PDB file of the backbone (N, CA, C, O) and the ligand in Angstrom, with CONECT records:
HET     ZN  A 101       1
ATOM      1  N   MET A   1      -1.225  20.229  -4.259  1.00  0.00           N
ATOM      2  CA  MET A   1      -1.041  20.932  -3.002  1.00  0.00           C
ATOM      3  C   MET A   1      -1.802  20.197  -1.913  1.00  0.00           C
ATOM      4  O   MET A   1      -2.937  19.785  -2.151  1.00  0.00           O
ATOM      5  N   GLU A   2      -1.253  20.019  -0.775  1.00  0.00           N
ATOM      6  CA  GLU A   2      -1.868  19.424   0.327  1.00  0.00           C
ATOM      7  C   GLU A   2      -2.367  20.325   1.470  1.00  0.00           C
ATOM      8  O   GLU A   2      -1.632  20.691   2.386  1.00  0.00           O
ATOM      9  N   ASN A   3      -3.633  20.651   1.360  1.00  0.00           N
ATOM     10  CA  ASN A   3      -4.146  21.453   2.491  1.00  0.00           C
ATOM     11  C   ASN A   3      -4.924  20.614   3.370  1.00  0.00           C
ATOM     12  O   ASN A   3      -5.816  19.895   2.920  1.00  0.00           O
ATOM     13  N   THR A   4      -4.628  20.666   4.648  1.00  0.00           N
ATOM     14  CA  THR A   4      -5.515  19.844   5.548  1.00  0.00           C
ATOM     15  C   THR A   4      -6.578  20.721   6.156  1.00  0.00           C
ATOM     16  O   THR A   4      -7.709  20.266   6.328  1.00  0.00           O
ATOM     17  N   LYS A   5      -6.260  22.004   6.502  1.00  0.00           N
ATOM     18  CA  LYS A   5      -7.397  22.879   6.939  1.00  0.00           C
ATOM     19  C   LYS A   5      -7.249  24.238   6.495  1.00  0.00           C
ATOM     20  O   LYS A   5      -6.151  24.794   6.496  1.00  0.00           O
ATOM     21  N   CYS A   6      -8.368  24.827   6.095  1.00  0.00           N
ATOM     22  CA  CYS A   6      -8.404  26.237   5.700  1.00  0.00           C
ATOM     23  C   CYS A   6      -7.936  27.156   6.839  1.00  0.00           C
ATOM     24  O   CYS A   6      -8.339  27.022   7.995  1.00  0.00           O
ATOM     25  N   HIS A   7      -7.120  28.037   6.472  1.00  0.00           N
ATOM     26  CA  HIS A   7      -6.552  29.047   7.536  1.00  0.00           C
ATOM     27  C   HIS A   7      -7.616  30.035   8.015  1.00  0.00           C
ATOM     28  O   HIS A   7      -7.478  30.660   9.066  1.00  0.00           O
ATOM     29  N   PHE A   8      -8.728  30.165   7.183  1.00  0.00           N
ATOM     30  CA  PHE A   8      -9.717  31.145   7.542  1.00  0.00           C
ATOM     31  C   PHE A   8     -10.908  30.560   8.282  1.00  0.00           C
ATOM     32  O   PHE A   8     -11.329  31.094   9.308  1.00  0.00           O
ATOM     33  N   CYS A   9     -11.470  29.425   7.747  1.00  0.00           N
ATOM     34  CA  CYS A   9     -12.733  28.884   8.385  1.00  0.00           C
ATOM     35  C   CYS A   9     -12.463  27.664   9.114  1.00  0.00           C
ATOM     36  O   CYS A   9     -13.285  27.220   9.915  1.00  0.00           O
ATOM     37  N   GLY A  10     -11.264  27.049   8.862  1.00  0.00           N
ATOM     38  CA  GLY A  10     -10.918  25.719   9.601  1.00  0.00           C
ATOM     39  C   GLY A  10     -11.514  24.486   8.979  1.00  0.00           C
ATOM     40  O   GLY A  10     -11.287  23.385   9.481  1.00  0.00           O
ATOM     41  N   LYS A  11     -12.338  24.633   7.806  1.00  0.00           N
ATOM     42  CA  LYS A  11     -12.845  23.394   7.248  1.00  0.00           C
ATOM     43  C   LYS A  11     -11.834  22.703   6.404  1.00  0.00           C
ATOM     44  O   LYS A  11     -10.806  23.291   6.069  1.00  0.00           O
ATOM     45  N   GLU A  12     -12.073  21.538   6.063  1.00  0.00           N
ATOM     46  CA  GLU A  12     -11.099  20.684   5.416  1.00  0.00           C
ATOM     47  C   GLU A  12     -11.410  20.139   4.045  1.00  0.00           C
ATOM     48  O   GLU A  12     -10.819  19.153   3.605  1.00  0.00           O
ATOM     49  N   GLU A  13     -12.393  20.821   3.334  1.00  0.00           N
ATOM     50  CA  GLU A  13     -12.813  20.253   2.004  1.00  0.00           C
ATOM     51  C   GLU A  13     -12.401  21.233   1.040  1.00  0.00           C
ATOM     52  O   GLU A  13     -12.699  22.423   1.142  1.00  0.00           O
ATOM     53  N   PHE A  14     -11.653  20.701   0.011  1.00  0.00           N
ATOM     54  CA  PHE A  14     -11.087  21.616  -0.990  1.00  0.00           C
ATOM     55  C   PHE A  14     -11.397  21.018  -2.430  1.00  0.00           C
ATOM     56  O   PHE A  14     -11.658  19.825  -2.578  1.00  0.00           O
ATOM     57  N   GLU A  15     -11.356  21.806  -3.340  1.00  0.00           N
ATOM     58  CA  GLU A  15     -11.510  21.410  -4.780  1.00  0.00           C
ATOM     59  C   GLU A  15     -10.498  22.000  -5.597  1.00  0.00           C
ATOM     60  O   GLU A  15     -10.144  23.160  -5.384  1.00  0.00           O
ATOM     61  N   GLU A  16      -9.947  21.239  -6.608  1.00  0.00           N
ATOM     62  CA  GLU A  16      -8.952  21.796  -7.483  1.00  0.00           C
ATOM     63  C   GLU A  16      -9.660  22.545  -8.620  1.00  0.00           C
ATOM     64  O   GLU A  16     -10.587  22.034  -9.248  1.00  0.00           O
ATOM     65  N   ARG A  17      -9.211  23.717  -8.846  1.00  0.00           N
ATOM     66  CA  ARG A  17      -9.780  24.535  -9.918  1.00  0.00           C
ATOM     67  C   ARG A  17      -8.755  25.392 -10.702  1.00  0.00           C
ATOM     68  O   ARG A  17      -7.632  25.609 -10.246  1.00  0.00           O
ATOM     69  N   HIS A  18      -9.136  25.825 -11.780  1.00  0.00           N
ATOM     70  CA  HIS A  18      -8.199  26.809 -12.582  1.00  0.00           C
ATOM     71  C   HIS A  18      -8.984  28.168 -12.611  1.00  0.00           C
ATOM     72  O   HIS A  18     -10.163  28.274 -12.951  1.00  0.00           O
ATOM     73  N   VAL A  19      -8.224  29.122 -12.236  1.00  0.00           N
ATOM     74  CA  VAL A  19      -8.941  30.463 -12.050  1.00  0.00           C
ATOM     75  C   VAL A  19      -8.109  31.549 -12.717  1.00  0.00           C
ATOM     76  O   VAL A  19      -6.973  31.379 -13.160  1.00  0.00           O
ATOM     77  N   GLU A  20      -8.857  32.778 -12.740  1.00  0.00           N
ATOM     78  CA  GLU A  20      -8.157  33.947 -13.193  1.00  0.00           C
ATOM     79  C   GLU A  20      -7.531  34.651 -12.090  1.00  0.00           C
ATOM     80  O   GLU A  20      -8.193  34.895 -11.081  1.00  0.00           O
ATOM     81  N   TYR A  21      -6.300  35.005 -12.189  1.00  0.00           N
ATOM     82  CA  TYR A  21      -5.549  35.573 -11.033  1.00  0.00           C
ATOM     83  C   TYR A  21      -5.178  37.022 -11.377  1.00  0.00           C
ATOM     84  O   TYR A  21      -4.609  37.239 -12.447  1.00  0.00           O
ATOM     85  N   VAL A  22      -5.458  38.004 -10.554  1.00  0.00           N
ATOM     86  CA  VAL A  22      -5.035  39.284 -10.817  1.00  0.00           C
ATOM     87  C   VAL A  22      -3.838  39.642  -9.917  1.00  0.00           C
ATOM     88  O   VAL A  22      -3.970  39.732  -8.697  1.00  0.00           O
ATOM     89  N   TYR A  23      -2.688  39.840 -10.537  1.00  0.00           N
ATOM     90  CA  TYR A  23      -1.498  40.252  -9.873  1.00  0.00           C
ATOM     91  C   TYR A  23      -1.335  41.788 -10.008  1.00  0.00           C
ATOM     92  O   TYR A  23      -1.458  42.362 -11.089  1.00  0.00           O
ATOM     93  N   ARG A  24      -1.051  42.415  -8.844  1.00  0.00           N
ATOM     94  CA  ARG A  24      -0.893  43.826  -8.816  1.00  0.00           C
ATOM     95  C   ARG A  24       0.232  44.232  -8.040  1.00  0.00           C
ATOM     96  O   ARG A  24       0.360  43.732  -6.923  1.00  0.00           O
ATOM     97  N   ARG A  25       1.075  45.068  -8.457  1.00  0.00           N
ATOM     98  CA  ARG A  25       2.295  45.583  -7.720  1.00  0.00           C
ATOM     99  C   ARG A  25       2.643  46.964  -8.328  1.00  0.00           C
ATOM    100  O   ARG A  25       2.768  47.165  -9.536  1.00  0.00           O
ATOM    101  N   ASP A  26       2.776  47.842  -7.405  1.00  0.00           N
ATOM    102  CA  ASP A  26       3.260  49.212  -7.716  1.00  0.00           C
ATOM    103  C   ASP A  26       2.278  49.854  -8.732  1.00  0.00           C
ATOM    104  O   ASP A  26       2.724  50.602  -9.603  1.00  0.00           O
ATOM    105  N   GLY A  27       0.970  49.586  -8.645  1.00  0.00           N
ATOM    106  CA  GLY A  27       0.056  50.195  -9.583  1.00  0.00           C
ATOM    107  C   GLY A  27       0.140  49.553 -10.928  1.00  0.00           C
ATOM    108  O   GLY A  27      -0.449  50.099 -11.861  1.00  0.00           O
ATOM    109  N   LYS A  28       0.830  48.417 -11.132  1.00  0.00           N
ATOM    110  CA  LYS A  28       0.838  47.650 -12.422  1.00  0.00           C
ATOM    111  C   LYS A  28      -0.035  46.425 -12.190  1.00  0.00           C
ATOM    112  O   LYS A  28      -0.254  45.927 -11.086  1.00  0.00           O
ATOM    113  N   TYR A  29      -0.469  46.030 -13.264  1.00  0.00           N
ATOM    114  CA  TYR A  29      -1.342  44.733 -13.290  1.00  0.00           C
ATOM    115  C   TYR A  29      -0.902  43.709 -14.239  1.00  0.00           C
ATOM    116  O   TYR A  29      -0.352  44.067 -15.280  1.00  0.00           O
ATOM    117  N   LEU A  30      -1.103  42.381 -13.964  1.00  0.00           N
ATOM    118  CA  LEU A  30      -1.124  41.398 -14.864  1.00  0.00           C
ATOM    119  C   LEU A  30      -2.150  40.412 -14.531  1.00  0.00           C
ATOM    120  O   LEU A  30      -2.213  39.954 -13.390  1.00  0.00           O
ATOM    121  N   ILE A  31      -2.960  40.054 -15.459  1.00  0.00           N
ATOM    122  CA  ILE A  31      -4.087  39.134 -15.237  1.00  0.00           C
ATOM    123  C   ILE A  31      -3.586  37.773 -15.908  1.00  0.00           C
ATOM    124  O   ILE A  31      -3.226  37.755 -17.086  1.00  0.00           O
ATOM    125  N   ILE A  32      -3.583  36.735 -15.170  1.00  0.00           N
ATOM    126  CA  ILE A  32      -3.172  35.467 -15.608  1.00  0.00           C
ATOM    127  C   ILE A  32      -4.353  34.490 -15.592  1.00  0.00           C
ATOM    128  O   ILE A  32      -4.997  34.283 -14.563  1.00  0.00           O
ATOM    129  N   ARG A  33      -4.611  33.912 -16.734  1.00  0.00           N
ATOM    130  CA  ARG A  33      -5.708  33.047 -16.812  1.00  0.00           C
ATOM    131  C   ARG A  33      -5.334  31.646 -16.546  1.00  0.00           C
ATOM    132  O   ARG A  33      -4.155  31.326 -16.703  1.00  0.00           O
ATOM    133  N   ASN A  34      -6.229  30.744 -16.148  1.00  0.00           N
ATOM    134  CA  ASN A  34      -5.952  29.234 -15.887  1.00  0.00           C
ATOM    135  C   ASN A  34      -5.020  28.875 -14.922  1.00  0.00           C
ATOM    136  O   ASN A  34      -4.351  27.853 -15.072  1.00  0.00           O
ATOM    137  N   VAL A  35      -4.880  29.667 -13.845  1.00  0.00           N
ATOM    138  CA  VAL A  35      -3.972  29.329 -12.837  1.00  0.00           C
ATOM    139  C   VAL A  35      -4.483  28.363 -11.830  1.00  0.00           C
ATOM    140  O   VAL A  35      -5.487  28.643 -11.175  1.00  0.00           O
ATOM    141  N   PRO A  36      -3.796  27.148 -11.659  1.00  0.00           N
ATOM    142  CA  PRO A  36      -4.239  26.148 -10.756  1.00  0.00           C
ATOM    143  C   PRO A  36      -4.351  26.565  -9.352  1.00  0.00           C
ATOM    144  O   PRO A  36      -3.481  27.333  -8.943  1.00  0.00           O
ATOM    145  N   CYS A  37      -5.278  26.188  -8.545  1.00  0.00           N
ATOM    146  CA  CYS A  37      -5.386  26.487  -7.154  1.00  0.00           C
ATOM    147  C   CYS A  37      -6.398  25.506  -6.511  1.00  0.00           C
ATOM    148  O   CYS A  37      -7.143  24.793  -7.182  1.00  0.00           O
ATOM    149  N   GLU A  38      -6.366  25.525  -5.147  1.00  0.00           N
ATOM    150  CA  GLU A  38      -7.356  24.787  -4.336  1.00  0.00           C
ATOM    151  C   GLU A  38      -8.222  25.781  -3.829  1.00  0.00           C
ATOM    152  O   GLU A  38      -7.760  26.833  -3.388  1.00  0.00           O
ATOM    153  N   VAL A  39      -9.584  25.519  -3.852  1.00  0.00           N
ATOM    154  CA  VAL A  39     -10.522  26.434  -3.288  1.00  0.00           C
ATOM    155  C   VAL A  39     -11.226  25.677  -2.112  1.00  0.00           C
ATOM    156  O   VAL A  39     -11.699  24.544  -2.207  1.00  0.00           O
ATOM    157  N   CYS A  40     -11.231  26.486  -0.955  1.00  0.00           N
ATOM    158  CA  CYS A  40     -12.013  25.970   0.143  1.00  0.00           C
ATOM    159  C   CYS A  40     -13.497  25.859  -0.150  1.00  0.00           C
ATOM    160  O   CYS A  40     -14.060  26.869  -0.573  1.00  0.00           O
ATOM    161  N   LEU A  41     -14.135  24.835   0.012  1.00  0.00           N
ATOM    162  CA  LEU A  41     -15.506  24.562  -0.412  1.00  0.00           C
ATOM    163  C   LEU A  41     -16.502  25.381   0.664  1.00  0.00           C
ATOM    164  O   LEU A  41     -17.679  25.624   0.396  1.00  0.00           O
ATOM    165  N   SER A  42     -15.945  25.715   1.743  1.00  0.00           N
ATOM    166  CA  SER A  42     -16.792  26.376   2.797  1.00  0.00           C
ATOM    167  C   SER A  42     -16.832  27.858   2.615  1.00  0.00           C
ATOM    168  O   SER A  42     -17.900  28.466   2.552  1.00  0.00           O
ATOM    169  N   CYS A  43     -15.602  28.468   2.525  1.00  0.00           N
ATOM    170  CA  CYS A  43     -15.476  29.921   2.497  1.00  0.00           C
ATOM    171  C   CYS A  43     -14.964  30.522   1.087  1.00  0.00           C
ATOM    172  O   CYS A  43     -15.048  31.722   0.825  1.00  0.00           O
ATOM    173  N   GLY A  44     -14.499  29.691   0.331  1.00  0.00           N
ATOM    174  CA  GLY A  44     -14.099  30.224  -1.056  1.00  0.00           C
ATOM    175  C   GLY A  44     -12.734  30.710  -1.125  1.00  0.00           C
ATOM    176  O   GLY A  44     -12.323  31.167  -2.191  1.00  0.00           O
ATOM    177  N   GLU A  45     -11.936  30.657  -0.028  1.00  0.00           N
ATOM    178  CA  GLU A  45     -10.570  31.025  -0.019  1.00  0.00           C
ATOM    179  C   GLU A  45      -9.778  30.282  -0.994  1.00  0.00           C
ATOM    180  O   GLU A  45     -10.022  29.087  -1.166  1.00  0.00           O
ATOM    181  N   ARG A  46      -8.810  30.897  -1.680  1.00  0.00           N
ATOM    182  CA  ARG A  46      -8.032  30.170  -2.705  1.00  0.00           C
ATOM    183  C   ARG A  46      -6.566  30.030  -2.171  1.00  0.00           C
ATOM    184  O   ARG A  46      -5.924  30.913  -1.602  1.00  0.00           O
ATOM    185  N   TYR A  47      -6.168  28.793  -2.451  1.00  0.00           N
ATOM    186  CA  TYR A  47      -4.670  28.478  -2.114  1.00  0.00           C
ATOM    187  C   TYR A  47      -3.928  28.119  -3.397  1.00  0.00           C
ATOM    188  O   TYR A  47      -4.237  27.172  -4.120  1.00  0.00           O
ATOM    189  N   TYR A  48      -2.925  28.959  -3.610  1.00  0.00           N
ATOM    190  CA  TYR A  48      -2.175  28.801  -4.876  1.00  0.00           C
ATOM    191  C   TYR A  48      -0.801  28.060  -4.560  1.00  0.00           C
ATOM    192  O   TYR A  48      -0.168  28.304  -3.532  1.00  0.00           O
ATOM    193  N   PRO A  49      -0.419  27.211  -5.440  1.00  0.00           N
ATOM    194  CA  PRO A  49       0.886  26.547  -5.230  1.00  0.00           C
ATOM    195  C   PRO A  49       2.007  27.618  -5.327  1.00  0.00           C
ATOM    196  O   PRO A  49       1.918  28.550  -6.126  1.00  0.00           O
ATOM    197  N   ALA A  50       3.015  27.466  -4.529  1.00  0.00           N
ATOM    198  CA  ALA A  50       4.115  28.495  -4.486  1.00  0.00           C
ATOM    199  C   ALA A  50       4.786  28.609  -5.799  1.00  0.00           C
ATOM    200  O   ALA A  50       5.212  29.716  -6.128  1.00  0.00           O
ATOM    201  N   GLU A  51       4.936  27.564  -6.613  1.00  0.00           N
ATOM    202  CA  GLU A  51       5.620  27.611  -7.813  1.00  0.00           C
ATOM    203  C   GLU A  51       4.829  28.339  -8.857  1.00  0.00           C
ATOM    204  O   GLU A  51       5.372  28.907  -9.805  1.00  0.00           O
ATOM    205  N   ALA A  52       3.532  28.311  -8.663  1.00  0.00           N
ATOM    206  CA  ALA A  52       2.687  29.143  -9.616  1.00  0.00           C
ATOM    207  C   ALA A  52       2.805  30.540  -9.389  1.00  0.00           C
ATOM    208  O   ALA A  52       2.855  31.313 -10.346  1.00  0.00           O
ATOM    209  N   LEU A  53       2.863  31.000  -8.023  1.00  0.00           N
ATOM    210  CA  LEU A  53       3.023  32.356  -7.688  1.00  0.00           C
ATOM    211  C   LEU A  53       4.397  32.889  -8.120  1.00  0.00           C
ATOM    212  O   LEU A  53       4.533  34.042  -8.531  1.00  0.00           O
ATOM    213  N   LEU A  54       5.374  32.048  -8.018  1.00  0.00           N
ATOM    214  CA  LEU A  54       6.688  32.455  -8.492  1.00  0.00           C
ATOM    215  C   LEU A  54       6.853  32.681  -9.996  1.00  0.00           C
ATOM    216  O   LEU A  54       7.562  33.562 -10.482  1.00  0.00           O
ATOM    217  N   ALA A  55       6.089  31.750 -10.714  1.00  0.00           N
ATOM    218  CA  ALA A  55       6.015  31.935 -12.161  1.00  0.00           C
ATOM    219  C   ALA A  55       5.295  33.128 -12.615  1.00  0.00           C
ATOM    220  O   ALA A  55       5.609  33.726 -13.644  1.00  0.00           O
ATOM    221  N   ILE A  56       4.281  33.492 -11.809  1.00  0.00           N
ATOM    222  CA  ILE A  56       3.402  34.654 -12.212  1.00  0.00           C
ATOM    223  C   ILE A  56       4.309  35.981 -11.981  1.00  0.00           C
ATOM    224  O   ILE A  56       4.329  36.926 -12.769  1.00  0.00           O
ATOM    225  N   GLU A  57       5.045  35.904 -10.797  1.00  0.00           N
ATOM    226  CA  GLU A  57       5.872  37.088 -10.407  1.00  0.00           C
ATOM    227  C   GLU A  57       6.968  37.332 -11.500  1.00  0.00           C
ATOM    228  O   GLU A  57       7.263  38.474 -11.849  1.00  0.00           O
ATOM    229  N   LYS A  58       7.515  36.298 -11.986  1.00  0.00           N
ATOM    230  CA  LYS A  58       8.597  36.298 -12.933  1.00  0.00           C
ATOM    231  C   LYS A  58       8.052  36.837 -14.331  1.00  0.00           C
ATOM    232  O   LYS A  58       8.711  37.646 -14.985  1.00  0.00           O
ATOM    233  N   ARG A  59       6.902  36.384 -14.728  1.00  0.00           N
ATOM    234  CA  ARG A  59       6.222  36.838 -15.912  1.00  0.00           C
ATOM    235  C   ARG A  59       5.862  38.234 -15.817  1.00  0.00           C
ATOM    236  O   ARG A  59       6.126  38.958 -16.777  1.00  0.00           O
ATOM    237  N   PHE A  60       5.255  38.750 -14.719  1.00  0.00           N
ATOM    238  CA  PHE A  60       5.017  40.109 -14.423  1.00  0.00           C
ATOM    239  C   PHE A  60       6.216  40.933 -14.610  1.00  0.00           C
ATOM    240  O   PHE A  60       6.157  41.942 -15.313  1.00  0.00           O
ATOM    241  N   LYS A  61       7.283  40.578 -14.039  1.00  0.00           N
ATOM    242  CA  LYS A  61       8.564  41.359 -14.182  1.00  0.00           C
ATOM    243  C   LYS A  61       9.031  41.422 -15.612  1.00  0.00           C
ATOM    244  O   LYS A  61       9.458  42.479 -16.077  1.00  0.00           O
ATOM    245  N   ALA A  62       8.965  40.378 -16.279  1.00  0.00           N
ATOM    246  CA  ALA A  62       9.455  40.273 -17.693  1.00  0.00           C
ATOM    247  C   ALA A  62       8.615  41.093 -18.606  1.00  0.00           C
ATOM    248  O   ALA A  62       9.150  41.680 -19.547  1.00  0.00           O
ATOM    249  N   ILE A  63       7.269  41.177 -18.381  1.00  0.00           N
ATOM    250  CA  ILE A  63       6.357  41.975 -19.193  1.00  0.00           C
ATOM    251  C   ILE A  63       6.515  43.373 -18.879  1.00  0.00           C
ATOM    252  O   ILE A  63       6.512  44.206 -19.786  1.00  0.00           O
ATOM    253  N   HIS A  64       6.659  43.715 -17.607  1.00  0.00           N
ATOM    254  CA  HIS A  64       6.622  45.153 -17.356  1.00  0.00           C
ATOM    255  C   HIS A  64       7.995  45.806 -17.505  1.00  0.00           C
ATOM    256  O   HIS A  64       8.124  47.024 -17.632  1.00  0.00           O
ATOM    257  N   GLU A  65       8.980  44.974 -17.484  1.00  0.00           N
ATOM    258  CA  GLU A  65      10.350  45.484 -17.980  1.00  0.00           C
ATOM    259  C   GLU A  65      10.571  45.317 -19.401  1.00  0.00           C
ATOM    260  O   GLU A  65      11.666  45.560 -19.908  1.00  0.00           O
ATOM    261  N   LYS A  66       9.510  44.888 -20.103  1.00  0.00           N
ATOM    262  CA  LYS A  66       9.489  44.795 -21.608  1.00  0.00           C
ATOM    263  C   LYS A  66      10.468  43.818 -22.257  1.00  0.00           C
ATOM    264  O   LYS A  66      10.936  43.974 -23.385  1.00  0.00           O
ATOM    265  N   HIS A  67      10.743  42.763 -21.411  1.00  0.00           N
ATOM    266  CA  HIS A  67      11.460  41.683 -21.947  1.00  0.00           C
ATOM    267  C   HIS A  67      10.677  40.674 -22.727  1.00  0.00           C
ATOM    268  O   HIS A  67      11.164  39.977 -23.618  1.00  0.00           O
ATOM    269  N   GLU A  68       9.428  40.643 -22.332  1.00  0.00           N
ATOM    270  CA  GLU A  68       8.482  39.793 -23.003  1.00  0.00           C
ATOM    271  C   GLU A  68       7.195  40.469 -23.281  1.00  0.00           C
ATOM    272  O   GLU A  68       6.851  41.437 -22.603  1.00  0.00           O
ATOM    273  N   LEU A  69       6.435  39.987 -24.286  1.00  0.00           N
ATOM    274  CA  LEU A  69       5.166  40.532 -24.627  1.00  0.00           C
ATOM    275  C   LEU A  69       4.020  39.718 -24.076  1.00  0.00           C
ATOM    276  O   LEU A  69       4.113  38.491 -24.062  1.00  0.00           O
ATOM    277  N   PRO A  70       2.971  40.318 -23.633  1.00  0.00           N
ATOM    278  CA  PRO A  70       1.843  39.446 -23.102  1.00  0.00           C
ATOM    279  C   PRO A  70       1.066  38.971 -24.342  1.00  0.00           C
ATOM    280  O   PRO A  70       1.168  39.489 -25.455  1.00  0.00           O
ATOM    281  N   GLN A  71       0.299  37.957 -24.037  1.00  0.00           N
ATOM    282  CA  GLN A  71      -0.552  37.385 -25.124  1.00  0.00           C
ATOM    283  C   GLN A  71      -1.609  38.344 -25.519  1.00  0.00           C
ATOM    284  O   GLN A  71      -2.079  38.308 -26.655  1.00  0.00           O
ATOM    285  N   GLN A  72      -2.007  39.210 -24.623  1.00  0.00           N
ATOM    286  CA  GLN A  72      -3.132  40.087 -24.905  1.00  0.00           C
ATOM    287  C   GLN A  72      -3.063  41.310 -23.983  1.00  0.00           C
ATOM    288  O   GLN A  72      -2.579  41.165 -22.861  1.00  0.00           O
ATOM    289  N   THR A  73      -3.505  42.476 -24.374  1.00  0.00           N
ATOM    290  CA  THR A  73      -3.538  43.618 -23.565  1.00  0.00           C
ATOM    291  C   THR A  73      -4.963  44.226 -23.627  1.00  0.00           C
ATOM    292  O   THR A  73      -5.510  44.395 -24.717  1.00  0.00           O
ATOM    293  N   VAL A  74      -5.585  44.568 -22.412  1.00  0.00           N
ATOM    294  CA  VAL A  74      -6.891  45.150 -22.529  1.00  0.00           C
ATOM    295  C   VAL A  74      -6.827  46.526 -21.725  1.00  0.00           C
ATOM    296  O   VAL A  74      -6.032  46.687 -20.799  1.00  0.00           O
ATOM    297  N   LYS A  75      -7.711  47.492 -22.142  1.00  0.00           N
ATOM    298  CA  LYS A  75      -7.767  48.753 -21.373  1.00  0.00           C
ATOM    299  C   LYS A  75      -8.867  48.503 -20.284  1.00  0.00           C
ATOM    300  O   LYS A  75      -9.925  47.946 -20.578  1.00  0.00           O
ATOM    301  N   VAL A  76      -8.592  48.916 -19.067  1.00  0.00           N
ATOM    302  CA  VAL A  76      -9.505  48.741 -17.945  1.00  0.00           C
ATOM    303  C   VAL A  76      -9.987  50.038 -17.408  1.00  0.00           C
ATOM    304  O   VAL A  76      -9.203  50.817 -16.866  1.00  0.00           O
ATOM    305  N   PRO A  77     -11.261  50.295 -17.542  1.00  0.00           N
ATOM    306  CA  PRO A  77     -11.851  51.478 -16.827  1.00  0.00           C
ATOM    307  C   PRO A  77     -11.744  51.474 -15.369  1.00  0.00           C
ATOM    308  O   PRO A  77     -11.930  50.426 -14.750  1.00  0.00           O
ATOM    309  N   ILE A  78     -11.441  52.633 -14.739  1.00  0.00           N
ATOM    310  CA  ILE A  78     -11.323  52.637 -13.297  1.00  0.00           C
ATOM    311  C   ILE A  78     -12.174  53.873 -12.795  1.00  0.00           C
ATOM    312  O   ILE A  78     -12.142  54.982 -13.328  1.00  0.00           O
ATOM    313  N   GLU A  79     -12.890  53.551 -11.768  1.00  0.00           N
ATOM    314  CA  GLU A  79     -13.731  54.633 -11.174  1.00  0.00           C
ATOM    315  C   GLU A  79     -13.681  54.566  -9.609  1.00  0.00           C
ATOM    316  O   GLU A  79     -13.535  53.492  -9.024  1.00  0.00           O
ATOM    317  N   ALA A  80     -13.808  55.747  -8.970  1.00  0.00           N
ATOM    318  CA  ALA A  80     -14.018  55.656  -7.540  1.00  0.00           C
ATOM    319  C   ALA A  80     -15.555  55.486  -7.318  1.00  0.00           C
ATOM    320  O   ALA A  80     -16.401  55.995  -8.053  1.00  0.00           O
ATOM    321  N   PHE A  81     -15.826  54.707  -6.213  1.00  0.00           N
ATOM    322  CA  PHE A  81     -17.327  54.471  -5.830  1.00  0.00           C
ATOM    323  C   PHE A  81     -17.938  55.735  -5.427  1.00  0.00           C
ATOM    324  O   PHE A  81     -17.387  56.438  -4.580  1.00  0.00           O
ATOM    325  N   ALA A  82     -19.138  56.102  -6.025  1.00  0.00           N
ATOM    326  CA  ALA A  82     -19.964  57.064  -5.518  1.00  0.00           C
ATOM    327  C   ALA A  82     -21.419  56.624  -5.502  1.00  0.00           C
ATOM    328  O   ALA A  82     -21.942  56.223  -6.541  1.00  0.00           O
ATOM    329  N   ALA A  83     -22.080  56.686  -4.377  1.00  0.00           N
ATOM    330  CA  ALA A  83     -23.430  56.361  -4.177  1.00  0.00           C
ATOM    331  C   ALA A  83     -24.219  57.341  -4.978  1.00  0.00           C
ATOM    332  O   ALA A  83     -23.936  58.538  -4.988  1.00  0.00           O
ATOM    333  N   LYS A  84     -25.272  56.795  -5.693  1.00  0.00           N
ATOM    334  CA  LYS A  84     -26.107  57.685  -6.458  1.00  0.00           C
ATOM    335  C   LYS A  84     -27.505  57.791  -5.874  1.00  0.00           C
ATOM    336  O   LYS A  84     -28.345  58.513  -6.411  1.00  0.00           O
TER     337      LYS A  84
HETATM  338 ZN    ZN A 101     -12.314  28.227   4.302  1.00  0.00          ZN2+
END
């Protein structure tokens, strides 16, 4: 991917990394590991290649419509924040 300037901070230094991406739609989730992206070294904003996002969306649909099985499923606890 060719990023010249970060949309958020305007800096121009990026690093290629592989990260964990949490895709969420209509209250459903898919966590995808090892997604390639470029990270702004100044503010940390991540930029994903369009083809990676399309692939993730396709996989999300296939898994939630039960055409495909995920590699792993985990239970995730959810809580509302309450100051103690
Ligand atoms: Zn930035």
